[in-house]
C-alpha positions as CSV (number, residue, x, y, z in Angstrom):
1,X,26.0,-1.1,-11.2
2,X,24.8,-3.7,-8.8
3,X,27.7,-6.1,-8.0
4,X,27.1,-9.6,-9.3
5,X,28.4,-12.5,-7.1
6,X,27.5,-16.1,-7.0
7,X,24.7,-16.6,-4.4
8,X,24.2,-20.3,-3.9
9,X,21.6,-19.9,-1.1
10,X,19.7,-17.2,-3.0
11,X,19.5,-19.5,-6.1
12,X,18.3,-22.4,-3.9
13,X,15.8,-20.3,-2.2
14,X,14.3,-18.9,-5.4
15,X,14.4,-22.0,-7.6
16,X,14.0,-24.9,-5.1
17,X,12.9,-23.9,-1.6
18,X,10.3,-21.3,-2.4
19,X,8.6,-23.3,-5.1
20,X,8.6,-26.5,-3.0
21,X,7.1,-24.6,0.0
22,X,4.4,-23.0,-2.2
23,X,3.5,-26.4,-3.7
24,X,3.4,-28.0,-0.3
25,X,0.8,-25.3,0.8
26,X,-1.2,-25.8,-2.4
27,X,-0.5,-22.3,-3.7
28,X,-0.1,-21.8,-7.5
29,X,2.2,-18.7,-7.0
30,X,4.9,-19.7,-9.4
31,X,2.4,-20.8,-12.1
32,X,0.7,-17.5,-11.9
33,X,4.0,-15.6,-11.9
34,X,4.9,-17.4,-15.1
35,X,1.6,-16.4,-16.6
36,X,2.1,-12.7,-15.6
37,X,5.5,-12.6,-17.1
38,X,4.0,-13.7,-20.4
39,X,0.9,-11.5,-20.3
40,X,2.8,-8.3,-19.4
41,X,3.9,-8.3,-23.1
42,X,0.7,-9.6,-24.6
43,X,-1.4,-7.7,-27.1
44,X,-3.8,-5.1,-25.8
45,X,-6.6,-7.2,-27.3
46,X,-5.6,-10.3,-25.3
47,X,-5.2,-8.3,-22.1
48,X,-8.7,-6.7,-22.6
49,X,-10.3,-10.1,-23.3
50,X,-8.7,-11.6,-20.2
51,X,-9.8,-8.8,-18.0
52,X,-13.3,-8.7,-19.4
53,X,-13.7,-12.4,-18.8
54,X,-12.6,-12.0,-15.1
55,X,-14.9,-8.9,-14.7
56,X,-18.0,-10.6,-16.1
57,X,-17.4,-13.6,-13.8
58,X,-17.0,-11.3,-10.8
59,X,-20.1,-9.3,-11.6
60,X,-22.3,-12.4,-12.0
61,X,-20.9,-13.9,-8.8
62,X,-21.4,-10.6,-6.8
63,X,-25.0,-10.3,-8.0
64,X,-26.0,-13.8,-7.3
65,X,-24.0,-14.4,-4.0
66,X,-23.9,-11.1,-2.2
67,X,-26.8,-9.1,-0.7
68,X,-25.0,-5.8,-1.2
69,X,-24.4,-6.0,-5.0
70,X,-27.8,-7.6,-5.7
71,X,-29.4,-4.5,-4.1
72,X,-27.0,-2.1,-5.8
73,X,-27.7,-3.5,-9.2
74,X,-31.4,-3.7,-8.7
75,X,-31.5,-0.1,-7.5
76,X,-30.2,1.1,-10.8
77,X,-32.0,-1.5,-13.0
78,X,-28.8,-3.3,-13.9
79,X,-28.4,-7.0,-14.7
80,X,-25.0,-8.8,-14.7
81,X,-25.5,-9.6,-18.4
82,X,-25.5,-5.8,-19.1
83,X,-21.8,-5.7,-18.5
84,X,-20.6,-6.8,-21.9
85,X,-17.4,-4.7,-22.3
86,X,-15.0,-2.9,-20.0
87,X,-16.8,0.3,-21.1
88,X,-19.9,-0.9,-19.3
89,X,-18.1,-0.9,-15.9
90,X,-19.1,2.7,-15.2
91,X,-22.7,1.7,-15.1
92,X,-22.1,0.0,-11.8
93,X,-22.3,2.4,-8.8
94,X,-19.0,3.3,-7.1
95,X,-18.3,1.9,-3.6
96,X,-17.5,4.8,-1.3
97,X,-15.3,3.9,1.7
98,X,-18.0,4.7,4.2
99,X,-20.3,2.2,2.5
100,X,-17.5,-0.3,2.3
101,X,-17.0,0.0,6.1
102,X,-20.7,-0.7,6.9
103,X,-21.3,-3.4,4.2
104,X,-18.7,-6.0,4.9
105,X,-21.2,-8.7,5.9
106,X,-23.5,-7.8,3.0
107,X,-20.6,-8.0,0.5
108,X,-19.3,-11.3,1.9
109,X,-20.4,-14.0,-0.5
110,X,-22.0,-17.3,0.4
111,X,-19.0,-18.9,-1.2
112,X,-16.0,-19.2,-1.7
113,X,-14.6,-19.1,1.9
114,X,-12.8,-16.1,3.2
115,X,-9.1,-17.0,3.4
116,X,-7.7,-13.8,4.8
117,X,-9.3,-11.1,7.0
118,X,-7.4,-8.0,8.0
119,X,-8.0,-4.4,8.9
120,X,-6.7,-1.3,7.3
121,X,-6.9,2.3,8.5
122,X,-6.0,3.7,5.0
123,X,-5.1,7.2,4.1
124,X,-8.4,8.5,5.5
125,X,-7.8,7.2,9.0
126,X,-11.1,5.2,8.9
127,X,-10.7,1.5,9.8
128,X,-12.0,-1.0,7.2
129,X,-12.1,-4.8,7.4
130,X,-10.8,-6.4,4.3
131,X,-11.7,-10.0,3.4
132,X,-10.5,-11.9,0.4
133,X,-10.4,-15.4,-1.0
134,X,-7.5,-17.8,-1.5
135,X,-7.6,-17.2,-5.3
136,X,-7.2,-13.5,-4.7
137,X,-4.3,-14.1,-2.3
138,X,-2.5,-16.2,-4.9
139,X,-2.9,-13.5,-7.6
140,X,-1.7,-10.8,-5.1
141,X,1.4,-12.7,-4.2
142,X,2.3,-13.4,-7.9
143,X,1.6,-9.8,-8.9
144,X,3.8,-8.5,-6.0
145,X,6.7,-10.6,-7.0
146,X,6.4,-9.5,-10.7
147,X,6.3,-5.8,-9.8
148,X,9.1,-6.0,-7.3
149,X,11.2,-7.9,-9.9
150,X,11.0,-5.0,-12.3
151,X,12.8,-3.0,-9.6
152,X,15.5,-5.5,-9.1
153,X,14.0,-7.3,-6.1
154,X,14.0,-10.9,-7.0
155,X,12.7,-13.8,-5.0
156,X,15.7,-15.1,-2.9
157,X,17.4,-11.8,-2.6
158,X,18.6,-10.6,0.8
159,X,16.3,-7.6,1.4
160,X,16.5,-4.8,4.0
161,X,13.0,-3.5,4.8
162,X,12.6,0.0,6.3
163,X,9.2,-0.6,7.8
164,X,7.0,0.0,10.8
165,X,6.5,-1.7,14.1
166,X,3.3,-3.5,15.4
167,X,1.3,-1.4,17.8
168,X,0.7,-4.5,20.0
169,X,3.8,-6.5,20.8
170,X,3.9,-10.0,19.4
171,X,3.8,-13.0,21.7
172,X,7.0,-14.9,22.5
173,X,5.9,-17.6,20.0
174,X,5.2,-15.0,17.3
175,X,8.6,-13.4,17.9
176,X,10.3,-16.7,17.6
177,X,8.4,-17.6,14.4
178,X,9.3,-14.2,12.9
179,X,13.0,-14.6,13.7
180,X,13.1,-18.0,12.0
181,X,11.0,-17.0,9.0
182,X,13.1,-13.9,8.4
183,X,16.4,-15.7,8.8
184,X,15.3,-18.4,6.3
185,X,14.1,-15.7,3.8
186,X,17.1,-13.4,4.5
187,X,14.8,-10.5,5.3
188,X,16.3,-7.8,7.5
189,X,13.9,-5.3,9.1
190,X,14.7,-1.9,10.4
191,X,12.3,0.2,12.4
192,X,12.1,3.5,10.5
193,X,9.4,5.2,12.5
194,X,11.8,7.5,14.4
195,X,14.7,8.7,12.3
196,X,17.1,10.2,14.8
197,X,20.8,10.3,14.1
198,X,21.3,7.3,16.2
199,X,18.7,5.2,14.4
200,X,19.8,6.3,11.0
201,X,23.4,5.4,11.8
202,X,22.1,2.0,13.0
203,X,20.5,1.5,9.6
204,X,23.8,2.3,7.8
205,X,25.6,-0.1,10.0
206,X,23.0,-2.8,9.1
207,X,23.6,-2.1,5.4
208,X,27.4,-2.5,5.8
209,X,27.0,-5.6,8.0
210,X,24.2,-7.4,6.1
211,X,25.1,-6.3,2.6
212,X,21.5,-6.4,1.3
213,X,20.8,-6.9,-2.4
214,X,17.8,-4.7,-2.3
215,X,16.2,-2.1,0.0
216,X,12.4,-1.8,0.3
217,X,10.3,0.5,2.4
218,X,8.4,3.7,3.1
219,X,9.4,6.4,0.6
220,X,10.2,9.2,3.0
221,X,12.0,6.9,5.4
222,X,14.3,5.9,2.5
223,X,14.7,9.5,1.5
224,X,15.7,10.5,5.1
225,X,18.2,7.7,5.3
226,X,19.6,8.7,1.9
227,X,20.1,12.3,3.0
228,X,21.9,11.1,6.1
229,X,24.2,8.9,4.1
230,X,25.0,11.7,1.7
231,X,25.5,14.4,4.3
232,X,27.8,12.1,6.4
233,X,29.6,10.7,3.3
234,X,28.9,7.2,4.5
235,X,28.2,5.4,1.2
236,X,30.4,2.3,1.1
237,X,28.5,0.1,-1.4
238,X,27.8,-0.3,-5.1
239,X,24.3,0.2,-6.4
240,X,21.6,-1.3,-4.2
241,X,18.2,-1.3,-5.9
242,X,15.5,0.6,-4.0
243,X,11.8,-0.3,-4.2
244,X,9.6,2.2,-2.3
245,X,6.0,2.7,-1.7
246,X,3.3,3.9,0.8
247,X,4.1,7.6,0.1
248,X,5.2,9.9,-2.7
249,X,8.9,10.3,-3.4
250,X,9.4,13.8,-4.7
251,X,12.0,14.6,-7.5
252,X,14.5,16.0,-5.0
253,X,14.0,13.0,-2.7
254,X,14.6,10.7,-5.7
255,X,17.9,12.5,-6.5
256,X,19.0,12.0,-2.9
257,X,18.2,8.3,-3.0
258,X,20.0,7.9,-6.3
259,X,23.1,9.6,-4.8
260,X,23.1,7.3,-1.8
261,X,22.2,4.0,-3.4
262,X,22.5,4.3,-7.1
263,X,20.1,5.0,-10.0
264,X,18.0,1.8,-9.6
265,X,15.1,3.5,-7.8
266,X,11.6,2.2,-8.4
267,X,8.1,3.2,-7.2
268,X,5.3,0.9,-6.3
269,X,1.7,1.7,-5.5
270,X,-0.5,-0.4,-3.4
271,X,-2.7,-0.6,-0.4
272,X,-3.8,-3.2,2.1
273,X,-7.2,-3.6,0.4
274,X,-5.5,-4.9,-2.9
275,X,-1.8,-5.1,-2.3
276,X,0.3,-4.1,-5.4
277,X,-1.7,-2.1,-7.9
278,X,1.0,-0.4,-10.0
279,X,4.8,-0.7,-10.5
280,X,7.5,1.3,-12.1
281,X,9.7,-0.4,-14.7
282,X,13.2,0.4,-16.0
283,X,11.8,3.1,-18.3
284,X,10.7,5.1,-15.3
285,X,7.7,6.5,-17.1
286,X,4.7,6.0,-14.9
287,X,3.3,2.9,-13.1
288,X,2.2,-0.2,-15.0
289,X,-1.3,-1.2,-14.0
290,X,-1.7,-4.8,-12.6
291,X,-4.4,-5.4,-15.2
292,X,-4.5,-9.2,-14.8
293,X,-5.6,-8.7,-11.2
294,X,-7.4,-5.4,-11.1
295,X,-9.3,-2.7,-13.0
296,X,-8.1,0.8,-12.0
297,X,-10.3,3.8,-13.0
298,X,-9.3,7.4,-12.5
299,X,-12.6,9.3,-11.9
300,X,-13.4,13.0,-11.8
301,X,-16.2,13.8,-9.5
302,X,-18.6,16.3,-11.1
303,X,-20.8,19.0,-9.6
304,X,-23.9,16.8,-9.8
305,X,-22.3,14.0,-7.9
306,X,-21.7,11.8,-10.9
307,X,-18.3,10.6,-12.2
308,X,-16.5,10.6,-15.5
309,X,-13.1,9.1,-16.5
310,X,-10.2,11.4,-16.2
311,X,-8.6,12.5,-19.4
312,X,-4.9,12.0,-20.1
313,X,-2.9,14.4,-18.0
314,X,-5.9,15.0,-15.7
315,X,-6.0,13.9,-12.1
316,X,-8.8,11.6,-10.8
317,X,-9.9,9.6,-7.8
318,X,-8.6,6.0,-7.8
319,X,-11.4,3.5,-8.1
320,X,-10.4,-0.2,-8.0
321,X,-12.2,-3.4,-9.0
322,X,-10.6,-6.6,-7.6
323,X,-11.1,-9.2,-10.3
324,X,-10.3,-12.3,-8.2
325,X,-11.8,-11.5,-4.8
326,X,-15.0,-13.5,-5.0
327,X,-15.2,-13.9,-1.2
328,X,-16.0,-10.3,-0.4
329,X,-16.0,-8.3,-3.7
330,X,-14.8,-4.8,-4.1
331,X,-16.2,-3.3,-7.3
332,X,-15.3,0.3,-8.2
333,X,-14.0,1.0,-4.7
334,X,-12.8,4.5,-4.1
335,X,-9.5,4.3,-2.3
336,X,-9.2,8.0,-1.4
337,X,-6.1,8.4,-3.5
338,X,-5.6,10.7,-6.5
339,X,-3.6,9.8,-9.5
340,X,-2.9,11.3,-13.0
341,X,-4.3,9.5,-16.1
342,X,-2.0,8.6,-19.0
343,X,-3.0,8.0,-22.6
344,X,-2.3,4.4,-23.7
345,X,1.0,4.0,-25.5
346,X,3.6,1.3,-25.7
347,X,6.2,1.6,-23.0
348,X,9.9,1.8,-23.9
349,X,10.4,-1.3,-21.8
350,X,8.4,-3.4,-24.2
351,X,5.6,-4.2,-21.8
352,X,2.1,-3.6,-23.0
353,X,0.4,-3.0,-19.7
354,X,-1.3,0.4,-19.4
355,X,0.3,3.1,-17.3
356,X,-0.9,5.8,-14.9
357,X,0.6,8.2,-12.4
358,X,2.0,9.9,-10.6
359,X,-0.1,9.1,-7.5
360,X,-0.7,12.3,-5.5
361,X,-2.9,11.2,-2.6
362,X,-0.5,9.6,-0.2
363,X,1.7,12.4,1.0
364,X,2.3,11.9,4.7
365,X,3.3,14.9,6.9
366,X,6.4,14.1,8.9
367,X,6.1,14.8,12.7
368,X,9.0,15.7,15.1
369,X,9.8,14.4,18.5
370,X,11.0,16.7,21.3
371,X,14.6,16.5,20.0
372,X,13.6,17.4,16.5
373,X,14.0,13.9,15.0
374,X,11.6,13.2,12.1
375,X,8.8,10.7,13.0
376,X,6.8,9.0,10.2
377,X,3.2,10.1,10.1
378,X,2.2,6.6,8.9
379,X,3.0,5.4,12.4
380,X,-0.6,6.1,13.4
381,X,-1.9,3.8,10.7
382,X,0.0,1.0,12.4
383,X,-1.5,1.9,15.8
384,X,-5.1,2.0,14.5
385,X,-4.8,-1.3,12.7
386,X,-5.2,-2.7,16.2
387,X,-8.0,-0.4,17.2
388,X,-10.6,-0.8,14.6
389,X,-13.1,-2.1,17.2
390,X,-12.6,1.0,19.3
391,X,-12.2,3.9,16.8
392,X,-14.0,4.8,13.5
393,X,-11.7,7.7,12.6
394,X,-8.6,9.5,13.8
395,X,-6.6,12.6,13.0
396,X,-3.3,13.7,14.3
397,X,-2.4,17.3,14.6
398,X,1.1,18.5,15.6
399,X,1.0,22.2,16.6
400,X,3.7,24.7,15.7
401,X,5.0,24.5,19.2
402,X,5.4,20.7,19.0
403,X,2.3,19.7,21.0
404,X,0.4,16.8,19.6
405,X,-3.4,16.3,19.6
406,X,-4.9,13.0,18.6
407,X,-8.6,13.3,17.6
408,X,-10.5,10.1,17.9
409,X,-14.1,9.2,16.9
410,X,-14.9,6.2,19.0
411,X,-17.1,3.3,17.8
412,X,-19.1,3.5,21.1
413,X,-20.0,6.4,23.4
414,X,-16.5,6.6,24.8
415,X,-13.0,5.5,24.2
416,X,-12.2,2.5,26.4
417,X,-9.5,3.1,29.0
418,X,-7.5,0.1,27.7
419,X,-7.4,1.7,24.3
420,X,-6.4,5.1,25.7
421,X,-3.6,3.4,27.6
422,X,-2.4,1.7,24.5
423,X,-2.4,5.0,22.6
424,X,-0.4,6.8,25.3
425,X,2.2,4.1,25.6
426,X,2.6,3.9,21.8
427,X,2.9,7.7,21.4
428,X,5.2,8.0,24.4
429,X,7.5,5.4,22.9
430,X,7.7,6.9,19.4
431,X,7.3,10.6,20.0
432,X,9.4,11.0,23.1
433,X,9.1,14.2,25.1
434,X,6.2,15.6,23.0
435,X,3.2,17.0,25.0
436,X,0.3,14.9,24.1
437,X,-3.5,14.9,24.5
438,X,-6.4,12.7,23.3
439,X,-9.5,14.5,22.1
440,X,-12.6,12.3,21.8
441,X,-14.9,13.9,19.2
442,X,-18.1,12.9,17.4
443,X,-16.8,13.8,13.9
444,X,-13.7,15.1,12.2
445,X,-14.0,17.9,9.7
446,X,-13.1,17.2,6.1
447,X,-11.0,19.4,3.9
448,X,-12.5,21.6,1.2
449,X,-11.9,18.8,-1.3
450,X,-13.9,16.4,0.9
451,X,-10.9,14.5,2.2
452,X,-9.9,13.7,5.7
453,X,-6.3,14.6,6.3
454,X,-4.9,11.9,8.6
455,X,-1.8,13.8,9.7
456,X,-1.6,17.6,10.0
457,X,1.7,19.3,10.9
458,X,1.5,23.0,11.4
459,X,4.5,25.0,10.1
460,X,6.9,26.1,12.8
461,X,7.4,29.8,13.3
462,X,10.6,31.0,11.7
463,X,13.2,32.5,14.1
464,X,14.0,36.2,13.7
């Protein structure tokens, strides 16, 4: 069990400092969090009515205040008033990623103002600018804290994050601000991109020194750390809850993590476009959908190009409608992920939120540096977050002999020399000793299923 000790600063942080700071900034995070903790056990009728109200508001707003959705509705003869129930949502055309990339301005509403603008490379390796409103930001923050809370990550806990590194080094001021911010919030960050013995040992030493109350991070990075802890017999702590995301954690990985950190292992599912979309509860039976914030559909693409809802037990493409982003709406946006549908049934935890999963579309191939150390494939997502203006797509291929080829589709005729320099420095730092080449191409071939594999690692030849 997780050891329980009196934590005066943690209590002050969660009950006084965080609420005061959010109120000072005019953010209703705690009010929304209280609402979410009630509605997670509300009746299905109440949840449906709430979501339908938000959906109808979104559809009316998108039609009257964005060029893209007005054209999309008119093209199929649809009026906002035609969306009377959640079952009417499939009447709205899906938003493919390629269209989302080119329609940002047309999807940006005349009001409210855009509060946040960021870029995501996503699982397809295609950069996409994401804009959202202050309302959406507040709901995202509250939803994240609720979902993390199910996994034992409470506001005010000392958390160790196994996370990536920025492709572009922060300024001195930004570094100083990060140090102060993380110190106050008690967040400890470990770079998990390269998982050599030295780096893994450093993570273990950080756990022993900092005594985190929770560990959060990339699934496969946590699994590699767990295997190292188990193999070296280094566990020197009671249960530390683990909240993971970004990739799939396979059953054998989960067993390794449980052996290293205890049975409190929880999956989350999200993306930069929408943040937290689903979370695992203590029943460990699928992911609860964040229904107050989103509508998730699992869609099966048919031969004629149309879609239907996946049946229970069937895998479908994840389509998301962001109910609170009025600044730049996403309606039925195809994320590129695949997940399995579940029939609605009450969860053993008592929560009434629908469940889905497992999510199958985020498996990241792990690369190797010249010394054979595992290197996280998601590393290149981080790199290309800073290169959206230079590259439309990318794909990384590590050959059986270790050579690395980065295929890049530039936004212009050529890849700028400054961008190439940044790539080479980044790869040289994180994949040391690996022969590397950049290949500028006009397009990147899709798989037979119509997907772009972001990272491809060819199997190494077995020794005789």
